[in-house]
N, C-alpha and C positions, 0 to 999 in steps of 0.2 A: 533436802539434805544431800550432800555429796557422798559418793561412795569412797571408801578408803582405797588408796592406791597400793597394790601389792605387786612387787617385782618378783619375777620368777628367776631363780638361779639357773643359768644354762646347764644343760646335762653334763658337759665336760668339766664343770667346776664343782659338781656335786661329789660327795663322798659317802660311802656306805656306812650306815649306822648299825653297830653290832648290839644286838639285844641279849642281855643276860637275864637269867631267872634262877630261882632257887629250886633245886631238885634233889630229893633224898638227903636233905640236910646241908648241901653245899651249893655254891653258885657256879654256873657254867653257861657259856654262850649257846643260844638256841641253834646256831649254825652247826654245832657239833652233835646235835641230837640225831638219833636214827629216825627213819620215816614215821614209825608209829608214835614216837614221843613228840615229833613236830606236829603231827595231826592232833594229838591230845592238847598241845600247847595252843593251837589255833582255836580249839573248841572251848577254852577256858572262859569263864564269865568273870568280868572285872567288877568290882564294887568299891564304893567309897564309904568308909566307916564314919558315922555321924558322932559328934561329940556327945558325951553324957550330959544330962541336965542336972546332975548332982552338984 
C-alpha cells in the first residue's frame, strides 16, 4: 500500500485559528482569557456523546 501524500502549507501562508468557547453562559475567544482561565481551558477533558439506543 502506498502512503497518502500530504502537502504542508508554508509558514508564511498559514493564518492563526481563533478558538472560541462558552464561559459563564456566553461565547468568547480563548485568546481573551486571563492566565488562570487559559490554564483551566487547557486542562479540560473532551468527550463525544454517544447516541441513545431508544
